[in-house]
C-alpha positions, 0 to 999 in steps of 0.5 A: 500500500506504500504506492499510495504515498508514492503516488501522492509524492509524484503528484506533488512533484508534478504540480510543483514542477509544472506550476499546475499546468495540465500534463499530457504525458508522464513517463516514469522509470521503475526499478525491478528491485524498487518494491513498487507495483506498477499496476498499484501505482497507476491505480492510485495515480489515476484515483488521486489525480482528479481535478489536478494537473495530472487528470487525464494524462497518459502515464507510461512506465519503463521497468529498469532491470537491476544491474551490479556496478563494479566500482573498480572497473566502473562497469554495470553488469548482470550476474548471479554470483556477485563477482565482476566478470572483468576484474574478479572483485566481489560486488556488495550492492546493486548499481541500478534497479532500485529507482523510482523516477520521473523521467519526463513530463509533457505538458498540454499545449494550451496555445493549440486550438485543435 
């Protein structure tokens, strides 16, 4: 149920960044290790966005695959054994895959008369 609080924060960010202008499309990046259910997040965003800058917007998301980062080699890679395939160093944390980010916001062009 933490998706509700995440949806509220996304809506707050959208409102702040667009100064309340209507949003046409919102693009999110959701890491596969983020513990965020995209379906739940979209459900909550849809339900709390009534009469807001996000009402009626298309919301897209991309799942970001988890990868390890070797700080020694500065290389991202996928492996199940936590060993860098380039230098053999043991890796202790993920480099990417835990994020939840707003990738971009596209506003409705209010000057377009169509």
